[in-house]
C-alpha positions in Angstrom: -71.6 7.6 85.3 -71.6 8.7 81.8 -69.2 11.5 82.2 -66.8 9.2 84.1 -67.2 6.4 80.8 -67.4 9.2 78.3 -64.3 10.5 79.4 -61.6 7.2 78.5 -63.4 7.5 75.2 -61.9 11.2 74.5 -58.7 11.0 76.2 -58.0 7.7 73.9 -59.1 9.1 70.3 -56.0 11.7 70.3 -53.2 9.7 70.5 -55.0 7.1 67.6 -55.1 10.3 65.8 -51.4 11.1 66.0 -49.8 7.2 65.3 -52.5 7.5 61.9 -50.3 10.7 61.4 -47.3 9.7 61.9 -47.7 6.1 60.2 -48.8 7.9 57.1 -45.5 9.8 57.3 -43.1 7.2 57.9 -44.6 5.5 55.0 -44.0 8.7 52.6 -40.5 9.0 53.9 -40.0 4.9 53.2 -41.7 5.6 49.7 -39.2 8.7 49.3 -35.7 7.1 50.2 -36.8 3.4 48.1 -37.4 6.1 44.8 -34.5 8.0 45.1 -32.2 4.3 45.8 -34.1 2.8 42.8 -33.1 6.0 40.3 -29.3 6.5 41.6 -29.2 2.6 40.6 -30.4 2.5 37.4 -28.6 5.7 37.1 -25.1 3.9 37.8 -26.4 0.7 35.7 -27.0 3.1 32.7 -23.4 4.9 33.1 -21.9 1.0 33.4 -23.8 -0.2 30.2 -22.8 3.5 28.7 -18.9 2.7 29.9 -19.2 -0.5 28.9 -20.7 0.7 25.5 -17.9 2.8 24.6 -14.9 0.2 26.1 -16.7 -1.9 23.2 -16.8 0.6 20.6 -13.2 1.4 21.2 -11.6 0.2 17.7 -9.5 -2.9 18.1 -7.0 -3.8 14.8 -8.9 -7.6 13.4 -7.4 -10.1 11.7 -8.4 -8.7 8.3 -6.9 -5.4 9.2 -3.9 -7.2 10.0 -2.9 -9.0 6.7 -3.7 -6.2 4.7 -1.4 -4.4 6.7 0.5 -7.2 6.5 0.6 -7.3 2.7 1.0 -3.8 2.3 4.2 -4.2 3.8 5.4 -7.2 2.3 5.0 -5.2 -1.3 6.6 -2.3 -0.7 9.8 -4.9 0.2 9.4 -6.7 -2.8 9.3 -3.4 -4.5 12.2 -2.4 -3.0 14.1 -5.9 -4.2 12.6 -4.8 -7.7 14.4 -1.6 -7.9 17.8 -2.8 -6.8 17.5 -5.3 -9.7 16.0 -3.5 -12.4 18.6 -0.5 -11.3 21.6 -3.1 -11.6 20.3 -4.8 -15.2 18.2 -1.9 -17.0 18.8 1.4 -15.5 22.7 1.0 -14.7 23.9 0.2 -18.3 21.3 3.0 -20.0 23.2 5.8 -17.7 26.7 4.3 -18.7 25.7 3.8 -22.3 27.1 6.4 -24.7 25.8 4.9 -28.1 23.4 8.2 -28.5 24.9 9.6 -31.6 22.6 8.5 -34.3 24.4 8.8 -38.1 24.0 6.6 -41.4 25.1 3.9 -42.4 26.2 2.4 -46.0 26.3 -1.5 -46.1 29.5 -1.9 -47.6 30.8 -5.4 -47.2 30.2 -8.9 -45.8 33.3 -11.9 -44.9 33.5 -14.7 -43.3 37.6 -15.1 -41.8 38.5 -17.9 -41.9 39.7 -18.0 -38.1 36.8 -18.7 -35.6 36.5 -17.2 -32.7 36.0 -19.1 -29.2 32.5 -19.6 -27.7 32.5 -20.1 -24.1 35.5 -21.9 -23.8 33.7 -25.1 -24.9 33.7 -25.2 -29.1 35.1 -22.1 -31.8 32.0 -21.0 -34.0 32.4 -19.1 -37.5 32.1 -15.2 -37.4 30.5 -13.1 -39.8 31.8 -9.7 -40.6 30.3 -6.8 -41.9 32.0 -2.8 -42.6 29.3 -0.4 -43.6 30.8 3.6 -44.8 29.9 6.5 -42.7 28.2 9.0 -44.8 29.2 12.3 -42.9 33.0 11.5 -42.5 33.5 8.9 -45.0 34.6 6.6 -42.4 34.4 2.5 -42.4 33.4 0.9 -39.4 32.0 -2.6 -38.1 28.9 -3.0 -37.4 27.2 -5.2 -34.8 23.8 -5.5 -33.7 23.5 -4.2 -30.5 25.9 -2.5 -27.1 26.5 -6.3 -26.3 27.6 -7.5 -29.4 30.2 -5.0 -29.3 31.8 -6.4 -25.9 31.6 -10.1 -26.9 33.1 -10.1 -30.3 34.6 -6.9 -31.5 34.4 -7.3 -35.1 31.9 -10.0 -35.3 28.1 -9.4 -36.7 26.7 -12.3 -36.4 28.0 -15.5 -34.2 26.0 -18.5 -34.0 25.1 -20.4 -31.0 27.7 -22.9 -29.3 27.2 -26.4 -31.1 29.7 -29.1 -32.1 28.3 -29.6 -35.7 31.1 -27.6 -37.7 28.7 -28.0 -41.1 25.7 -26.8 -39.6 27.8 -23.7 -37.8 28.6 -22.9 -41.4 25.7 -23.7 -43.0 23.6 -21.0 -40.5 26.3 -18.2 -41.3 26.4 -18.2 -44.8 22.5 -18.2 -44.8 22.8 -15.0 -43.0 25.8 -13.8 -45.2 23.5 -14.2 -48.3 20.6 -12.2 -47.0 23.2 -9.4 -46.2 24.7 -9.7 -49.6 21.3 -8.8 -51.0 21.3 -5.4 -49.2 25.0 -4.0 -50.3 24.6 -0.4 -51.0 21.6 0.3 -49.1 21.5 3.2 -46.4 20.3 2.4 -42.5 20.2 4.4 -39.0 23.2 3.7 -36.7 24.4 4.7 -33.5 28.1 5.7 -32.7 30.2 5.7 -29.5 33.3 7.8 -30.4 34.6 8.0 -26.9 35.0 4.5 -26.2 34.4 2.4 -29.8 35.2 5.3 -32.7 35.5 2.3 -34.7 32.1 0.4 -34.0 28.8 1.3 -34.9 25.4 -0.4 -33.7 22.0 -1.4 -35.9 19.9 -1.1 -32.3 20.0 0.5 -29.0 19.3 -2.7 -26.2 19.1 0.1 -22.9 17.0 3.2 -24.0 15.4 5.8 -21.9 12.0 3.8 -23.0 13.0 0.5 -21.9 14.5 1.9 -18.2 11.0 3.2 -17.8 9.2 0.8 -18.4 11.2 -1.6 -15.9 10.4 1.3 -13.5 7.0 1.0 -14.1 6.0 -2.1 -12.4 8.1 -1.6 -9.0 6.7 2.0 -8.6 3.3 0.3 -9.0 3.9 -2.2 -6.5 5.4 0.3 -4.2 2.5 2.7 -4.6 0.3 0.1 -4.2 1.3 -1.0 -1.3 1.8 2.1 0.7 -1.9 2.8 -0.5 -3.0 -0.5 1.2 -1.6 0.6 4.3 -2.9 4.2 4.1 -6.4 3.6 3.7 -6.3 0.7 6.6 -4.5 3.2 8.9 -7.4 6.2 7.8 -10.2 3.8 8.4 -8.7 2.5 11.7 -8.7 6.5 12.4 -12.0 7.3 11.2 -12.9 4.2 13.7 -11.5 5.9 16.7 -13.2 9.5 15.8 -16.1 7.8 16.0 -16.0 6.2 19.0 -14.9 9.5 21.2 -18.0 11.1 19.2 -20.2 8.1 20.6 -19.0 8.0 23.7 -19.4 11.9 24.5 -22.9 11.7 23.0 -23.5 8.8 26.0 -21.9 11.1 28.2 -24.2 13.8 27.7 -27.2 12.2 27.2 -26.8 10.6 30.9 -25.7 13.5 32.3 -29.0 15.1 31.3 -30.9 12.1 32.5 -29.4 12.2 35.8 -30.1 16.0 36.1 -33.5 15.5 34.9 -34.2 13.0 37.3 -32.7 14.9 40.3 -34.9 18.4 39.4 -38.2 15.8 39.6 -37.1 14.5 42.5 -37.2 18.0 44.3 -39.7 18.9 43.0 -41.7 15.7 44.1 -40.1 15.9 47.1 -41.6 19.8 47.7 -45.3 18.3 46.6 -45.1 16.2 48.9 -43.8 18.2 52.0 -46.1 21.1 51.1 -49.6 19.8 52.4 -47.9 18.7 55.6 
């Protein structure tokens, strides 16, 4: 009876021990599979976050940058318009002007002709005629104030403004004549154009190189400012694009190194778990 009762107990002890070892192995495999799947999901999530960060770092032109670029192009457009206006009103008369030869003039005579000259087709005004003597050539010429007065009145030095009061016009011209009579015989510098106006001289030039350069200064400043503004905005966008590319490459390298380290760790852990069995 003792042997018969003991034999079934010994026969049941071996399968119980085998079942316990199998359960432990199954638990270990399930744990490894779960850890590997979790690490894969975490690496994918990190990659997704890195890609999203890289996408969010891609430079997009803001409203301020768009307005700055628009302002720069507007400034350049207005500068071109200013170049056109200044070129017609100042640069072209200076280039076409031949009043470049300076001579010495001696004030010789002032007179008021009886004939009045036409004033814009509205009325007539008195004319003050001034003659000078050129010291170099001993030649007489009519004196004018600037280039435009030569074209308006060929023999008049001074013409008052158009008005209907004839007495006021005469008084104004006589005051100018009396002031010039006190300077008869004085010498001053004049400018003459031998090609087109050999019998006329002017006291001062209205269109000079200095005035032309000053007139061109503001269009040049506006054009340079607009181009500089657009260039700075474009440079800022380029630098932002380069920085985003560098950041995305750095993030990708970090994710790759973390994934490699995690894979190596899993292999080592799997080998360490399988070595006792």
